C-alpha positions as CSV (number, residue, x, y, z in Angstrom):
1,M,0.0,0.0,0.0
2,S,1.4,3.4,-1.0
3,N,2.2,6.2,1.5
4,A,-0.3,8.3,-0.3
5,H,-3.1,5.9,0.4
6,I,-2.0,5.6,4.1
7,E,-1.9,9.3,4.4
8,A,-5.4,9.7,2.8
9,T,-6.9,7.0,5.1
10,I,-5.4,8.7,8.2
11,A,-6.6,12.1,7.0
12,E,-10.2,10.9,6.7
13,L,-10.1,9.0,9.9
14,R,-8.7,12.0,11.7
15,T,-11.7,14.0,10.6
16,L,-14.0,11.2,11.9
17,L,-12.3,10.4,15.2
18,G,-10.2,13.6,16.1
19,D,-7.7,12.8,18.9
20,R,-9.1,9.1,19.0
21,L,-6.9,8.4,16.1
22,S,-3.3,8.2,17.3
23,T,-0.1,8.2,15.3
24,G,2.1,8.6,18.4
25,Q,5.1,6.3,18.7
26,S,4.2,5.0,22.1
27,I,0.7,4.0,21.1
28,R,1.8,2.5,17.9
29,D,4.4,0.5,19.8
30,Q,1.9,-0.8,22.3
31,H,-0.2,-2.1,19.4
32,S,2.8,-3.7,17.5
33,H,2.9,-7.0,19.3
34,D,1.0,-9.4,21.7
35,E,2.4,-11.8,24.2
36,A,4.0,-14.0,21.6
37,Y,7.7,-14.3,20.8
38,T,7.0,-12.6,17.5
39,A,8.8,-9.7,15.8
40,P,6.8,-6.4,16.4
41,V,5.5,-4.3,13.5
42,L,4.2,-0.8,13.9
43,P,0.7,0.0,12.7
44,D,0.5,3.3,10.8
45,A,-2.2,4.6,13.2
46,V,-4.4,3.3,16.1
47,A,-8.2,4.1,16.1
48,F,-10.2,4.1,19.2
49,P,-13.9,3.8,18.3
50,E,-16.7,4.1,20.7
51,T,-19.8,2.9,18.8
52,T,-20.6,0.4,16.1
53,Q,-21.4,3.1,13.7
54,E,-17.8,4.5,14.2
55,V,-16.4,1.0,13.5
56,S,-18.5,0.8,10.3
57,Q,-17.2,4.2,9.1
58,I,-13.6,3.2,9.8
59,L,-13.9,0.1,7.8
60,R,-15.7,1.9,5.0
61,V,-12.8,4.4,4.8
62,C,-10.2,1.7,4.9
63,S,-12.0,-0.4,2.3
64,Q,-12.2,2.5,0.0
65,H,-8.4,3.0,0.2
66,G,-7.5,-0.8,0.4
67,C,-5.9,-0.1,3.9
68,P,-5.1,-3.1,6.1
69,V,-7.2,-3.3,9.4
70,V,-6.3,-5.2,12.5
71,P,-8.8,-5.5,15.4
72,Y,-7.3,-5.2,18.8
73,G,-8.7,-6.2,22.3
74,V,-6.2,-6.1,25.1
75,G,-3.2,-7.8,23.3
76,S,-3.1,-10.9,25.4
77,S,-3.0,-13.3,22.5
78,L,-0.1,-15.8,22.1
79,E,0.4,-16.5,18.4
80,G,1.0,-13.0,16.9
81,H,-2.7,-12.5,16.0
82,I,-2.7,-8.7,16.3
83,V,0.7,-7.9,14.8
84,P,-0.1,-5.6,11.8
85,V,2.4,-7.3,9.5
86,Q,1.3,-5.1,6.6
87,G,0.9,-1.9,8.6
88,G,-2.3,-0.1,8.2
89,I,-4.9,0.8,11.0
90,T,-5.2,-1.0,14.3
91,V,-8.8,-0.7,15.6
92,D,-8.7,-0.8,19.5
93,T,-12.1,-1.7,20.9
94,S,-11.2,-1.0,24.5
95,R,-13.6,2.0,24.7
96,M,-16.4,-0.1,23.7
97,N,-16.7,-1.6,27.1
98,K,-20.4,-1.4,28.2
99,V,-22.4,-4.3,29.6
100,L,-25.7,-3.5,27.7
101,Q,-28.1,-6.1,29.1
102,V,-28.1,-8.8,31.8
103,N,-31.1,-11.1,31.2
104,E,-31.2,-13.0,34.5
105,S,-34.2,-15.2,33.7
106,D,-32.7,-16.3,30.4
107,L,-29.1,-16.6,31.7
108,D,-27.5,-14.4,29.1
109,A,-25.9,-11.0,28.7
110,V,-25.3,-8.6,25.9
111,V,-22.0,-6.9,26.0
112,E,-19.6,-4.7,23.8
113,P,-16.5,-6.2,22.6
114,G,-14.2,-4.3,25.0
115,V,-15.8,-5.7,28.1
116,T,-13.4,-8.1,29.9
117,R,-14.3,-11.3,31.6
118,V,-13.4,-9.9,35.0
119,Q,-15.4,-6.8,34.4
120,L,-18.5,-8.8,33.4
121,N,-18.2,-11.2,36.4
122,E,-17.9,-8.1,38.8
123,E,-21.2,-6.8,37.3
124,L,-22.8,-10.2,37.7
125,R,-21.7,-10.7,41.3
126,A,-25.0,-9.6,42.9
127,T,-27.1,-11.5,40.4
128,G,-25.9,-15.0,41.5
129,L,-24.7,-15.6,37.9
130,M,-21.3,-16.0,36.3
131,F,-19.5,-16.0,33.0
132,T,-17.4,-19.1,32.8
133,V,-14.8,-19.0,30.1
134,D,-11.5,-18.2,31.8
135,P,-8.4,-18.1,29.7
136,G,-6.3,-16.8,32.6
137,A,-5.6,-13.4,31.1
138,D,-8.2,-10.7,31.7
139,A,-9.0,-10.7,28.1
140,S,-11.7,-8.8,26.2
141,L,-14.8,-10.8,25.2
142,G,-14.5,-9.6,21.7
143,G,-11.0,-10.9,21.5
144,M,-12.0,-14.2,23.3
145,A,-14.7,-14.8,20.7
146,A,-12.4,-13.9,17.8
147,T,-9.8,-16.5,19.0
148,R,-12.4,-19.1,20.2
149,A,-10.8,-18.9,23.7
150,S,-11.2,-21.4,26.4
151,G,-9.4,-22.1,29.7
152,T,-9.5,-23.9,33.0
153,N,-13.3,-24.1,33.2
154,T,-13.7,-25.7,29.7
155,V,-14.0,-29.3,30.9
156,R,-17.4,-28.5,32.4
157,Y,-18.7,-25.3,30.9
158,G,-17.1,-25.3,27.3
159,T,-15.2,-22.8,25.1
160,M,-16.3,-19.5,23.7
161,A,-17.8,-21.5,20.9
162,D,-20.2,-23.1,23.4
163,N,-20.9,-19.8,25.1
164,V,-21.7,-17.3,22.4
165,L,-25.3,-17.1,21.3
166,A,-25.3,-14.1,18.9
167,L,-23.0,-11.5,17.4
168,E,-23.1,-8.1,15.8
169,V,-20.3,-7.9,13.2
170,V,-19.0,-5.1,11.0
171,L,-17.8,-6.6,7.7
172,P,-14.8,-5.3,5.7
173,D,-17.0,-2.9,3.6
174,G,-18.6,-1.4,6.6
175,Q,-21.9,-3.3,6.4
176,I,-23.2,-4.3,9.9
177,I,-24.8,-7.6,10.3
178,E,-26.3,-9.7,13.2
179,T,-25.9,-13.3,13.5
180,G,-27.8,-15.7,15.8
181,S,-30.2,-14.7,18.6
182,R,-30.9,-15.0,22.3
183,A,-32.8,-18.2,21.7
184,R,-30.8,-21.3,22.7
185,K,-31.1,-23.1,19.5
186,S,-32.0,-22.5,15.8
187,S,-32.2,-24.5,12.7
188,T,-32.3,-21.7,10.2
189,G,-29.6,-21.3,7.7
190,Y,-25.8,-21.4,8.0
191,D,-24.3,-21.0,11.4
192,L,-22.7,-17.6,10.8
193,T,-22.2,-16.9,14.5
194,H,-19.6,-19.7,14.6
195,L,-18.1,-18.6,11.4
196,F,-16.9,-15.5,13.1
197,V,-16.1,-17.2,16.5
198,G,-12.5,-18.2,15.9
199,S,-12.0,-16.1,12.7
200,E,-9.2,-14.0,14.4
201,G,-10.3,-10.7,12.9
202,T,-9.8,-11.9,9.4
203,L,-13.5,-11.5,8.3
204,G,-14.8,-8.5,10.3
205,I,-14.9,-6.8,13.6
206,I,-17.1,-8.0,16.4
207,T,-19.0,-5.1,18.0
208,K,-21.5,-6.8,20.1
209,L,-21.8,-10.3,21.8
210,T,-24.7,-12.2,23.4
211,V,-23.1,-14.8,25.8
212,K,-24.4,-17.5,28.0
213,L,-24.3,-17.1,31.8
214,R,-24.4,-19.9,34.5
215,G,-25.6,-19.9,38.1
216,Q,-22.8,-19.5,40.7
217,P,-22.4,-22.8,42.4
218,E,-23.7,-23.2,46.0
219,H,-20.5,-24.8,47.1
220,V,-16.9,-24.9,45.7
221,A,-14.0,-27.0,46.7
222,A,-10.5,-26.9,45.2
223,A,-7.5,-29.2,45.8
224,T,-4.1,-30.2,44.6
225,C,-2.8,-33.8,44.5
226,A,0.5,-35.3,43.5
227,F,1.3,-38.3,41.3
228,P,4.3,-40.5,40.7
229,D,4.2,-39.8,36.9
230,I,2.1,-38.1,34.3
231,A,0.5,-41.2,33.0
232,S,-1.1,-41.9,36.5
233,A,-2.5,-38.4,36.6
234,V,-4.0,-38.5,33.2
235,D,-5.4,-42.0,33.7
236,T,-7.1,-40.9,36.9
237,V,-8.8,-38.0,35.0
238,I,-9.9,-40.3,32.1
239,L,-11.5,-42.6,34.5
240,A,-13.3,-39.8,36.4
241,I,-14.7,-38.4,33.1
242,Q,-15.8,-41.9,32.0
243,M,-17.6,-42.3,35.3
244,G,-19.4,-39.0,34.7
245,L,-17.9,-37.0,37.6
246,P,-18.7,-33.3,36.8
247,L,-15.1,-31.9,37.3
248,A,-15.3,-28.1,37.1
249,R,-11.5,-27.7,36.6
250,V,-8.8,-30.2,36.3
251,E,-5.2,-29.0,35.4
252,L,-2.0,-31.0,34.9
253,L,1.3,-29.5,35.9
254,D,4.5,-31.6,35.3
255,D,7.5,-31.8,37.6
256,V,9.4,-29.0,36.0
257,Q,6.5,-26.6,36.1
258,M,6.0,-27.4,39.8
259,K,9.6,-26.6,40.5
260,G,8.9,-23.2,39.0
261,M,5.7,-22.8,40.9
262,N,7.5,-23.2,44.2
263,I,10.2,-20.7,43.2
264,Y,7.6,-18.1,42.2
265,N,5.2,-18.8,44.9
266,P,7.4,-19.3,48.0
267,D,4.5,-20.2,50.3
268,M,3.4,-23.1,48.0
269,D,6.0,-25.7,48.9
270,L,4.5,-28.6,47.0
271,P,6.3,-31.8,46.0
272,E,8.1,-31.3,42.7
273,V,6.3,-34.1,40.9
274,P,3.4,-34.1,38.5
275,H,0.3,-32.5,40.1
276,L,-3.4,-32.1,39.4
277,F,-5.1,-28.8,40.4
278,L,-8.9,-29.6,40.8
279,E,-12.2,-27.8,41.4
280,F,-15.6,-29.1,42.1
281,H,-18.9,-27.2,41.9
282,G,-22.3,-28.1,43.2
283,S,-24.4,-28.4,46.3
284,E,-22.5,-29.2,49.5
285,A,-23.6,-32.8,49.6
286,G,-22.8,-33.1,45.8
287,V,-19.4,-31.6,46.2
288,A,-18.6,-34.0,49.0
289,E,-19.7,-37.0,46.9
290,Q,-17.6,-35.8,43.9
291,V,-14.5,-35.3,46.2
292,E,-14.9,-38.8,47.8
293,S,-15.2,-40.5,44.3
294,F,-12.3,-38.6,43.0
295,A,-10.1,-39.3,46.0
296,A,-10.7,-43.0,45.6
297,L,-9.5,-42.8,42.0
298,V,-6.5,-40.9,43.0
299,E,-5.4,-43.5,45.6
300,E,-6.1,-46.3,43.1
301,H,-3.6,-44.6,40.7
302,G,-0.9,-44.0,43.2
303,G,-1.7,-40.2,44.0
304,S,-1.2,-38.6,47.3
305,D,-0.6,-35.3,49.2
306,F,-4.1,-34.0,48.8
307,Q,-4.3,-30.3,49.8
308,W,-7.8,-28.8,50.2
309,A,-8.8,-25.2,49.7
310,T,-12.5,-24.5,50.6
311,K,-12.1,-20.8,51.7
312,T,-12.6,-18.3,48.9
313,E,-9.3,-16.7,49.5
314,D,-7.5,-19.9,49.4
315,R,-9.1,-21.0,46.2
316,N,-8.4,-17.7,44.6
317,R,-4.7,-17.9,45.7
318,L,-4.5,-21.5,44.2
319,W,-5.9,-20.5,40.9
320,Q,-4.0,-17.3,40.6
321,A,-0.9,-19.3,41.0
322,R,-2.1,-21.5,38.2
323,H,-2.8,-18.5,36.0
324,N,0.6,-17.3,36.7
325,A,2.2,-20.5,35.5
326,Y,3.9,-18.6,32.7
327,Y,5.9,-16.4,35.0
328,A,6.5,-19.4,37.3
329,G,8.0,-21.2,34.4
330,K,10.2,-18.2,33.6
331,A,11.4,-18.2,37.2
332,L,13.3,-21.4,36.4
333,R,15.7,-19.5,34.3
334,P,15.9,-15.7,35.3
335,G,16.4,-13.4,32.2
336,C,14.9,-15.9,29.8
337,E,12.2,-15.5,27.4
338,G,9.5,-18.1,26.5
339,V,8.5,-19.6,23.2
340,V,5.0,-20.9,23.9
341,T,3.0,-23.4,22.1
342,D,0.0,-25.6,22.7
343,C,-1.8,-28.5,21.1
344,C,-4.7,-30.8,21.8
345,V,-5.3,-34.6,21.3
346,P,-8.0,-37.1,22.2
347,I,-7.7,-37.5,25.8
348,S,-6.9,-41.2,25.5
349,A,-3.8,-40.2,23.6
350,L,-2.7,-37.5,25.9
351,A,-0.3,-39.5,28.2
352,D,1.4,-41.0,25.2
353,C,1.7,-37.6,23.4
354,I,3.2,-35.9,26.4
355,A,5.6,-38.8,26.9
356,R,6.8,-38.3,23.3
357,T,7.0,-34.6,23.8
358,K,9.3,-35.2,26.9
359,E,11.7,-37.2,24.7
360,V,11.8,-34.5,22.0
361,I,12.4,-31.8,24.6
362,A,15.4,-33.9,26.0
363,Q,16.7,-34.4,22.4
364,F,16.7,-30.6,21.9
365,G,18.4,-30.0,25.2
366,L,15.9,-27.4,26.3
367,M,13.9,-26.7,29.4
368,A,10.2,-26.5,28.7
369,P,7.7,-26.7,31.7
370,L,4.4,-28.2,30.8
371,V,0.7,-27.5,31.9
372,G,-2.4,-28.8,30.5
373,H,-6.1,-28.7,30.6
374,V,-6.0,-32.4,31.1
375,G,-9.8,-33.0,30.9
376,D,-9.8,-31.6,27.3
377,G,-6.6,-33.3,26.1
378,N,-4.9,-29.9,25.8
379,F,-1.4,-29.1,26.9
380,H,0.9,-26.1,26.8
381,L,4.8,-25.9,26.7
382,L,6.7,-22.9,27.8
383,I,10.1,-23.3,26.0
384,L,12.7,-21.2,27.8
385,V,15.3,-19.5,25.8
386,D,18.1,-16.9,26.1
387,P,16.8,-14.1,23.9
388,N,20.4,-13.4,22.8
389,D,21.2,-16.9,21.6
390,A,20.0,-17.3,18.1
391,D,20.8,-21.0,18.0
392,E,18.7,-21.7,21.1
393,I,15.7,-19.7,19.6
394,E,15.9,-21.8,16.5
395,R,16.0,-25.0,18.5
396,A,13.0,-23.9,20.5
397,K,11.0,-23.2,17.3
398,A,12.2,-26.6,16.0
399,L,10.9,-28.2,19.2
400,A,7.6,-26.5,18.9
401,N,7.3,-27.7,15.3
402,Q,7.9,-31.3,16.4
403,V,5.3,-31.0,19.1
404,N,2.8,-29.7,16.6
405,M,3.4,-32.6,14.3
406,L,3.2,-35.1,17.1
407,A,-0.4,-33.7,17.9
408,L,-1.4,-34.4,14.3
409,E,0.1,-37.9,14.4
410,F,-2.1,-38.5,17.4
411,G,-5.2,-37.3,15.7
412,G,-5.3,-33.9,17.4
413,T,-4.9,-30.3,16.4
414,V,-1.9,-27.9,16.5
415,S,-3.8,-25.6,18.8
416,G,-6.6,-26.3,21.3
417,E,-6.5,-22.8,22.7
418,H,-3.9,-20.3,21.5
419,G,-5.2,-20.1,18.0
420,V,-3.5,-19.7,14.6
421,G,-2.2,-16.1,14.2
422,L,1.2,-16.0,12.5
423,G,2.7,-18.8,14.6
424,K,0.4,-21.8,13.5
425,R,-0.8,-20.9,10.0
426,K,1.8,-23.1,8.2
427,Y,0.4,-26.2,9.8
428,L,-3.2,-25.7,8.7
429,P,-3.0,-27.3,5.3
430,E,-1.6,-30.4,7.0
431,E,-4.4,-30.5,9.6
432,H,-7.4,-29.4,7.5
433,G,-6.5,-30.8,3.9
434,A,-8.9,-29.7,1.3
435,A,-11.1,-27.8,4.0
436,Y,-8.2,-25.3,4.3
437,A,-8.8,-24.1,0.7
438,L,-12.4,-23.7,1.4
439,M,-11.4,-21.4,4.3
440,G,-9.7,-19.3,1.7
441,T,-12.8,-19.3,-0.4
442,L,-14.9,-18.0,2.5
443,K,-12.2,-15.3,3.2
444,K,-12.2,-14.1,-0.3
445,A,-16.0,-14.0,-0.5
446,I,-16.3,-11.9,2.6
447,D,-13.0,-9.8,2.3
448,P,-12.2,-9.8,-1.4
449,D,-9.6,-7.0,-0.9
450,N,-7.9,-8.8,2.0
451,I,-7.9,-5.8,4.2
452,M,-8.9,-7.7,7.5
453,N,-5.9,-8.8,9.5
454,P,-4.0,-9.8,6.4
455,G,-1.3,-12.5,6.6
456,K,-3.1,-14.4,9.3
457,L,-5.0,-17.7,9.4
458,V,-5.5,-18.1,5.6
459,T,-3.4,-17.0,2.6
460,L,-5.0,-15.5,-0.4
461,N,-3.1,-15.5,-3.7
C-alpha cells in the first residue's frame, strides 16, 4: 500500500475520530505486538472507536483505500494474532466496554467487545450468575470470541464457541450484520455466528456479543494432589470423566512446572512431581460426593498429598498461582524469554503424546515446563530460551514444530487454545487438507480485498 493511500486514510479517519486516532510512537508500539515471541510491526495509526457506527465508518474508509485493518482487544493473544504485518490501521475496541443487558431469567448477557471477563463477572456478582470462560488473562470478550478462547473451566462449561449465542459484526466494507439470537437453538440457515467465532479478525470486527451465563455454584472445593508420573494423573482423569464425575476444573502441571511454581510462589512448597489442580462445583452434599469418588480414583492410581482449599481466598490463591504459570516457568531461568505453544489430542492419547513430547524436549536439550487442561486433552509448553542466543531460539522453534506434528500424528490439532495467528498458520494445510482451501474461499468472498488482518489464518493468492 502506498504512502499516499495511508496518508489519505489517516486524514479521513482523523476527521472522523479527532484525537481518538493516534499516530504517536508509544501508542503504535503498544499495538505492534502481543504476548507471543513474534517480531513487532508498527501500525500506521491506532483508532479508538466508541460505537458500532464508528467501526462501520472506519472500515468503510479503509475499504475504499485498500488499507489493512487489525482488530485489537487487550493484546493478550499468544500467536502474533494482532501484529499488523502489513501496517495499516489497528482498531482498538477497549472503549466499547459497556455491559448492555443482563437477562437473568434467560441466563444471558449482551456486551460490547471491550468488556473483559473480570469486568463482566464483577457486574454479575450480585445476580448470582457468572460467565465461565476463563483463559487466565483478563482478556476482552470480543478478542476471546475472535480467537475461540477457552481455559480452566472448559471441561465443564465449554469454550467461547459453546458460550456465544449471537454477534453483531461489521464486515470489511462497513456493512453491519447480526448473527444468531438470544434463543438457545436455531435450525435456520448457515451458522454464521460460529463462522466469526475463531475467525481471528480476518472476516470482520465483532462489535456486540450475546453470551451465556451460568448460576454461581452453591459450594466450591478446590484441591491439589501429587502423582508419581504423568500417565497416572492422566489415567485418573480419564476414568473420572468416564464415570461422569462433573469436574469443574482439572489442570495438569509436570514436575518441571512444579519446581517453577515453588520458586515463584514461596508459600506453596508442594512436592516437585506431577500434580493435578482440581475444582468441584455443586451443592455441599454433591461436592462432598464428587470429592470422595475422585479421591478413591487418586489412591487407586498412586496419587497422594491432597491439599484442600475451601475458603474463597485460598481457592483464589491456588488458581491465581495456576494462571501465573507462565511467570512461574520463567522463574526457572531468570532473564529468559519463553516460546509458547499448545496442542490438543484425544484424551486417550494425551499421556502418550506428552511422553513423546518429553523425549523431544530432551533431544533438543531445552527446558520446557508443561501445563495442561487435562480434561480436554490440551497441553501447553513454555520453552525457555536466552533471547540473545539465536541457536537456542531456532532449537526452540524446531521443538515447537515437532510437538505440533506429534499432535497431528495422534489425531489432534496444532492448537486447542492459542489459535493460529502467525505462529500456527503453516500447519493448517496439513491439519485441514482440502477444507483449508475452503477457508480461503470464504475469506475471499467476505473480504475480497484482503484488508482484514492480512497475513493471518489463511493465505490469499
